C-alpha positions in Angstrom: 7.4 -31.9 16.8 9.6 -28.9 17.5 8.7 -25.2 16.7 11.4 -22.6 16.2 10.6 -19.0 17.0 12.2 -16.4 14.7 14.1 -13.7 16.6 13.9 -11.3 13.7 11.6 -10.9 10.6 12.5 -8.5 7.8 10.1 -7.2 5.2 10.1 -4.6 2.4 7.8 -1.6 2.2 7.4 0.1 -1.2 4.7 2.2 -2.7 3.4 4.3 -5.6 4.9 2.5 -8.6 2.3 4.1 -10.9 2.9 1.5 -13.6 1.4 2.7 -16.9 0.9 1.1 -20.3 0.7 4.0 -22.8 -0.5 2.0 -25.8 -3.8 3.2 -27.2 -4.3 6.1 -24.7 -5.7 9.4 -25.9 -2.6 11.4 -27.1 -3.5 14.3 -24.7 -3.7 11.9 -21.7 -0.6 10.1 -22.8 1.3 13.4 -23.0 0.1 14.4 -19.5 1.1 11.1 -17.9 4.3 10.4 -20.0 6.6 11.1 -17.0 5.4 7.7 -15.6 6.2 5.9 -18.9 9.4 4.2 -17.5 7.5 3.1 -14.3 7.2 -0.5 -15.4 10.9 -0.8 -16.2 11.6 0.7 -12.8 9.5 -2.0 -11.1 11.2 -4.7 -13.2 14.6 -3.4 -12.1 13.5 -3.5 -8.4 12.2 -7.1 -8.8 15.3 -8.3 -10.6 17.5 -6.9 -7.8 15.4 -8.4 -5.0 17.6 -11.0 -3.4 15.9 -14.3 -2.4 16.2 -14.7 1.4 16.7 -11.0 2.1 13.1 -10.5 3.3 10.1 -12.6 4.4 7.5 -10.7 2.5 6.7 -7.3 0.8 4.0 -4.7 1.3 3.0 -2.3 -1.4 0.9 0.6 -0.1 -1.0 1.5 -3.2 -1.0 3.3 -6.6 0.3 0.2 -8.1 -0.8 1.5 -11.5 -1.4 5.0 -12.8 -5.1 4.2 -13.5 -7.3 1.2 -14.1 -8.3 2.4 -17.6 -7.8 5.5 -19.8 -9.9 7.2 -22.5 -8.8 6.5 -26.1 -8.9 8.9 -29.0 -12.4 7.6 -29.8 -13.6 8.0 -26.2 -13.7 4.2 -25.5 -11.8 2.9 -22.5 -8.5 1.0 -22.9 -7.7 -1.5 -20.2 -4.7 -3.8 -19.5 -3.1 -1.7 -16.8 -3.4 -4.2 -14.0 -1.6 -6.8 -16.0 1.3 -4.4 -16.6 1.8 -4.4 -12.8 1.1 -8.0 -12.0 3.4 -9.5 -14.6 6.6 -8.1 -13.1 5.3 -8.1 -9.5 4.5 -11.8 -9.8 8.3 -12.5 -10.2 9.1 -11.3 -6.6 10.6 -14.2 -4.7 8.4 -13.4 -1.7 4.7 -13.0 -1.0 3.3 -9.6 -1.9 0.7 -8.0 0.3 -1.0 -5.2 -1.7 -3.0 -2.1 -0.8 -5.3 -0.2 -3.1 -4.5 3.4 -3.8 -6.7 6.1 -5.4 -5.1 5.6 -8.8 -5.9 1.8 -8.6 -9.6 2.5 -8.4 -10.1 5.1 -11.1 -10.0 5.8 -14.8 -8.4 8.8 -16.4 -10.8 10.8 -18.7 -9.8 13.4 -21.3 -10.3 16.9 -20.0 -11.3 19.1 -23.0 -11.0 22.3 -20.9 -7.5 21.4 -19.8 -5.7 18.7 -21.9 -2.7 18.8 -19.5 -4.9 17.7 -16.6 -6.9 14.6 -17.3 -9.8 13.9 -14.9 -9.8 11.0 -12.5 -13.1 9.1 -12.5 -13.7 6.8 -9.5 -17.3 5.9 -10.4 -15.7 2.6 -11.5 -14.3 1.8 -8.0 -16.6 -1.2 -7.5 -15.5 -2.7 -10.9 -11.9 -2.1 -10.2 -12.1 -3.9 -6.8 -13.5 -7.0 -8.5 -10.8 -6.8 -11.2 -8.0 -6.6 -8.6 -9.5 -9.5 -6.6 -9.4 -11.7 -9.8 -5.9 -10.5 -10.8 -3.8 -10.3 -7.7 -3.6 -13.3 -5.2 -3.2 -10.9 -2.2 -6.7 -9.6 -2.8 -8.3 -13.0 -3.1 -10.2 -12.6 0.2 -11.0 -8.9 -0.3 -9.4 -5.5 -0.5 -9.1 -5.2 3.3 -7.7 -8.1 5.2 -5.2 -9.1 7.8 -2.3 -11.6 8.4 0.0 -12.3 11.3 3.7 -12.8 11.8 5.2 -14.2 15.0 8.6 -12.9 16.2 10.1 -14.5 19.3 6.8 -14.7 21.2 5.4 -11.4 19.9 2.7 -11.7 17.3 2.4 -8.8 14.9 -1.0 -8.4 13.1 -0.8 -6.6 9.8 -4.1 -5.0 9.0 -4.5 -3.9 5.3 -7.0 -1.1 4.8 -8.7 0.3 1.7 -8.8 4.1 1.8 -8.0 5.3 -1.8 -11.6 5.9 -2.9 -12.8 9.4 -2.1 -16.4 8.3 -1.6 -15.4 5.6 1.0 -18.2 3.4 -0.2 -17.1 0.5 2.0 -16.1 2.6 5.1 -18.8 1.4 7.5 -18.2 -2.3 6.7 -14.5 -1.9 6.8 -14.5 -0.2 10.2 -16.9 -2.8 11.7 -14.5 -5.5 10.4 -11.5 -3.7 11.9 -13.2 -3.4 15.3 -13.9 -7.2 15.2 -10.2 -7.9 14.4 -9.0 -5.9 17.3 -11.4 -7.7 19.7 -10.5 -11.1 18.3 -6.7 -10.5 18.7 -6.4 -8.2 21.7 -2.8 -9.2 22.5 -1.4 -8.7 18.9 0.8 -5.7 18.1 -1.0 -4.1 15.1 0.6 -2.6 12.0 -1.8 -0.8 9.7 -1.1 -0.5 6.0 -3.1 1.9 3.9 -2.5 4.3 1.0 -3.4 7.8 2.1 -1.7 8.9 5.3 -3.8 9.3 8.5 -4.6 12.9 9.3 -6.9 14.7 11.7 -9.9 15.9 9.8 -10.8 13.6 6.9 -13.6 11.1 7.2 -11.5 8.0 7.0 -9.1 9.2 9.7 -11.9 10.1 12.0 -13.6 6.8 11.5 -10.4 4.9 12.0 -9.7 6.7 15.3 -13.2 5.8 16.5 -12.7 2.1 15.5 -9.5 1.8 17.4 -10.5 4.1 20.3 -10.3 1.4 23.0 -7.2 -0.3 21.7 -3.6 0.7 22.5 -2.1 -2.0 20.3 -1.5 -0.1 17.0 2.3 0.4 16.9 3.0 1.5 13.3 1.2 2.7 10.2 2.6 2.2 6.7 1.5 4.5 3.8 2.5 6.3 0.6 0.5 8.7 -1.6 2.5 11.8 -1.1 5.6 10.5 -2.9 7.9 11.7 -0.1 9.5 10.2 3.0 8.4 10.9 6.5 8.5 9.1 9.9 6.3 10.8 12.5 4.5 9.7 15.7 0.7 10.4 15.7 -2.2 9.9 18.0 -4.8 7.3 17.0 -7.5 6.5 19.6 -5.7 5.0 22.6 -2.7 4.2 20.5 0.4 6.3 19.7 1.8 4.7 16.6 4.6 5.9 14.3 3.4 6.7 10.8 6.0 5.7 8.2 5.6 7.2 4.7 7.9 6.0 1.9 8.9 7.8 -1.3 7.4 6.8 -4.6 9.1 3.9 -6.5 8.4 5.5 -9.9 11.2 7.9 -8.9 13.7 5.0 -8.8 14.1 1.3 -8.1 15.9 2.0 -4.8 12.9 3.8 -3.3 11.9 1.2 -0.7 12.5 0.6 3.0 13.6 -2.5 4.9 11.6 -2.9 8.1 12.9 -5.3 10.8 10.6 -6.8 13.4 12.0 -7.8 16.8 10.0 -9.0 19.8 10.3 -5.6 21.5 11.0 -3.1 18.7 10.7 -2.3 15.0 13.6 -0.9 13.1 12.8 1.1 10.0 15.5 1.8 7.4 16.1 4.9 5.5 14.6 4.8 2.0 17.1 3.4 -0.5 19.6 2.5 2.4 18.4 -0.8 3.8 21.4 -1.0 6.2 20.8 2.4 7.7 18.3 2.5 10.6 16.3 5.7 10.3 13.9 5.0 13.3 13.4 2.5 16.1 9.9 2.0 17.3 9.6 0.5 20.8 7.0 -2.3 21.2 5.8 -2.8 24.7 5.3 -6.4 25.9 
């Protein structure tokens, strides 16, 4: 039996599609969120243009939908938002690795004091996680997980994290799991994918830094949330990864990056320009 090592592996990073189904939503909430109305059509355009063989897989770093449910005019919740995302996303010709964002784990409630600013309610986060696990194959084993890709002798471990919930109800369990993954695969080069970018002072960022404090293997972080592009080196424990933030896809079907894995480097394209390398990240042997 012969094994062939791939010299290059390409994948796609996209984020913040904010797909919304406006049917049945309270008129005030629908008016406040109407700018995301075309978001499903934008996702469908992206999927239709995705060329088979152009990438090995895709990572979506959260806010797949605008909310898990919305208040109706009667005050009862209306659902069906997950399906509005999964139907077009299931037509991607490659495997999709999803990340939960803050909008994916909340409902929008009518705000009688300010109709233009509906209130996000994350008390439903536990229910939403169960719904996502049943609806999207990538979450079958849980909303934080890992997978590996080998490139010419270098093994990249992609670690998908769940940091969209403000209360961080699964933080301790998630960090314990992450520490175990790093110990189990000490030679792997680690790519973290999460929704909210890593900062310096928030609880999740501090906990993550502690969990990876003895590891220097984190080479890149993929995220979204802010709806803008950025590529910046950061300090994270003993690692010095580059954090790559990609613009929101609800702005246009071209808002995605091609990322190319080599054995000793990672090439990150400019958003919307897959053939233009915006950054090269060195990967030590």
